N, C-alpha and C positions, 0 to 999 in steps of 0.2 A: 414362733410360738412365746418365747423368754420373753422377748419385746414386748409383746403386746399386751400380755401379761404385765409385764412391770408399768404399761403406760393408763391401763383399766383397774387394775388391783388386781388381788390373788383371790377373790371369793371363789369360793367351791364350786357354785351353779356355772361360774361363768365359766370355770377354767373345765368343766365337764363339758358345757355347749361347747367350747370350744376344740375340747377333743373330738366330739364327733364330727365336727366339720374338717377335722383336720382325716378323720378315717373316712368320711365319703369323699374327699381331695382326692385319695391314694387309693381308692377300690378302681383300679383300672378298666372292671364289669360294669360299673354303673352305668347308667343310662344319661346319655349328655343329648338335652335337649338341644333341637337346631337352631341356632339364629333367626331372627326374625328377619323377613324378605325384605329387603326396601322396595317400597315401590317408587319410578319415577313419574312425579307430578308436573316436571318443569316443563314439559311442552304437550300438556294434556289438553287432547281435542274436546269442547266443550259437549259435540254431538254424543259422547259416548258418556252423560255423568250419569243418567238413568243403571247403564249397565254394570256398573261402580259399586252402586247404593248409595251414589252423593247428594241424591235428591229424593224425595218421599212425600207420601201425603202428610200436608198438613190442615191446619184447623183454620177454619172459615174459607176456604176454596183456594188457599193458600199455601203453595209448596212450601213445604222444610227443607234444609239443609245441613249435611251431616259434617262433621269435621275429618280429612282424608287421612286415612293412617300413613301417618309419617315417623318413619325410626330412625331419623335425622333433627328432630326438634323438638323443643318442650312448648306445646299449644301454639304451633306456628314461629318459635323464634328459638334461635340458637346463638349460645354465648360464646365470643371469640375474645383474645385480648388484643386491646391497644396497646403496646407497652407492657405495664404490669396490669392496668386496672382492665375488667372484664368487663363488655360490654353487649346487650342484647340487638342483633340485626334482623328482619325479616328472613325465613329459612328461605335459602335458594332451591330448596329443594319441591315444597309444598307453598311459600307464603305468595306466589301470584296466583295460585288456584284458590286460595282461602277469599283473597280479597274478592276473585271473581265468584265463586259461591256468595259474600255478602253482599253484592252487588245484585246478583238474581236474585236474592232474595227478598231485596227494595222495591224490584221489578212489581210483584206484587202480579205473579203468574197464577193461575188459578189449576188445580189439582191435575186437571187433562191435559196438562203440557207435561205432563213428565215425561213421557215417551217417544217426544215430537224431534226429529232429528233430520238431517238433510241426506244423510244415507237411504231412506225410506220413504223417500218423495217423490213424487210423482208430477211433473209440472206439465198444465195444461196446454201452453202454447211459449212458441220465445219472448215475445214479449213478458210474458207473467217472469220467465226462468233470467230474461235479462237484466229486469228490471229489481229482482230479488237480489244477486248476485251484486247490484251497483251500491245497492244498500249496504253487503256484506262487505265490499271490498270500501265503503268510505271509509275516510281517515281522520273526519273531523276539524281538518284543514279547509278543505274543497268547498264549495259551495252545499249548502244543506239540503240534501235530497225529501224529497214530498213526492208519496204514490198512494192512488188509491186503486183498491184493488175491488170488483162488484160483480154481483153472482148470486145463484140459488143457494138457497143452505145447504149445508155440509162437504161444499166442492173443496175445502182444505183452505179457506183464506185466516181463520183462525190460526190453524196449525204453522203458515207462515210467519204469523207475528211471533208464535211460542220460539220456533228455531230461529229467528235474530234476535230476539230477547238473548237466548242463551250464549250467542256467539258475538254479542256486541256486549255484552258485560264482562264476557271474557278478554274483550279489545280494549276494556278499560271503560267504556260507557256508562253513562247512567240512564238506564232504562226507564221509562215507565208503560206499563200496560194497566190500561182501561177499557172499561166498556159504558157505551154512551148513557144507557139507560142507569148502570148502578151508579155511575158518577155523578148524574142528576138526585137518584136516590140519595144517596151520602150529602150533596148539597141541601138538601130540605130538612135531613136532621141535624146539619151543623147549624139551622138557625136559632135553636133551643139554648145554643151556648152562648154563655156570657161574656167572652172573650175579646171581641169586637170584631173577629175574623169569620169568613166563613170558607167550607171545602174548597171553592173552586178559587179563593184569595190565594192560595198558597197552592193549588194543584200543581203549577206547570213551574214551580222553583226547582232547579238544580236539576233541570231536565234536558240531555243532550236526544234521546231519541225519544219522541212519543210515538207509540203504537195504541191507535183507539180501534176498538173491535166493537162490531155490532155497530155503527154509525145509522142513525134513527130507529135503532131501537131493536130486540132480537126477532128474528124471520122477517126485518123489514119496517117492523113497527104498523102504524098501522094510519088511515088517509086522515083521523080524525085526532090531529096533535092537541095538546091544549095550546092556548097563547103563552103560559107562563114557558112551554117547552119548547115554542118554535124561538120564542125572545132570548130566552135563556142560550140556546144551540146558537143563536146569531151571536150572542154577545160572546161565549166562546168562544169560538170559530174565528172571531175576532183577534182576540187575547193569542190565542195559537198563531192566525198568522203573522200577526206583529212580531213572535219570536221567529217563527221560520223566518221570512225576510230580511230581519236584522242578525241572521245567519247563526244563530243563537243554537237552533234547535232545528234536526229532522222528524218528520211525522209521515206516520201509513195510518191510514185507514181502511177499513173493510167496510163492507155494506152489503144486503141483501136488495135493495133499495138500485133501481135505474138509475142513473142519471138524473131522467127528466123526472121521475117521480120525487125525488129528493127538491128539482128546480121548483114542482109545481104544489108539490103537498105540504111539505117541509117549510122551503123559503119563500113560497106564495110570489116567485117572481123577484124578490127582494136584490135590485140591481148591484147595492154594495158590497151585498156577502157571495154573489152571484160571480160578480168581478174578483172578490179573492180567492173563492174557489177557483175561479179557471187561471189565476195566477199561480196556484200552489199545483194543481192537479190540471194540467193543460187536456189529456189524454187521460180517462180514468184506463183500467187493464180490464177486461172483460175476462173474466176466469170463467168456462164452459166446461169443466170436469163435471162426472156424475157426483152425488151422494156418498163419500165414502164410507159414510155413517152406513148401519142397516137399514136397506131400504126399507119403505111402510109394507107390511104383512096386511093385502087387503082383504083377507079373511078376519083379520082381529078389527077391533072397536075403534081402532086410532086408525086404520088403514081404513075402512068403509066410505 
């Protein structure tokens, strides 16, 4: 006490405050708070983001992410000494998780992806399950994978993409989730900008794995596609094919359309794009499961 007073001065108020602290410390009956519990994030499984409050509904249909509670660092960094000089390094407990969450945020998943996890997913068939785990095990060094899943609405196609996004971003991949129709709407909106580039010009930049949902439009779109939509789709797929063929990007697509409908209605038997689609998706995987959403109530106005 005397040494402290000598260093900070002998002000009466300071002395009274220090005395009160001293009385508190010497009180053996005082309630001692429990030390904070340290959570081990070093080997965290991306399947459990939602159960630990690490992801939550965001704005504009995109999920938000939270900082993991870590009592071993300061905002993701811990300070160590290299000789006599201190330096900051990524936290060895939560640093990897924080990077994973940042990549997940940039992936652009919608809010309905929050609860998607492998532990609660039921595969329809062996081909679907085999393709999924082939994607999960892709290390980025072997040949870039490419799969197309098709089938009726609500049978879990989008959920597969959500799960893949969570786990592949945790593995260090730069993932982009996109919706065919909304991507093209963003392309139209970008035309009004004066910077000389459009949405699609930068769409595939720095992407390791593209997850393109609802190819052909929500629910399979319509047989009356505009010429702009068809032509832009063909050009768009040409760019995707080039990156995939060059081994720079894996591709996974889902659609409610059967391949014959894509061939006839959207591509109108365009040989050039059909040959590229065949190269990427030789055998599209048919998902046959039932609607995982609530089935239509035939007594409501929507189910009649």
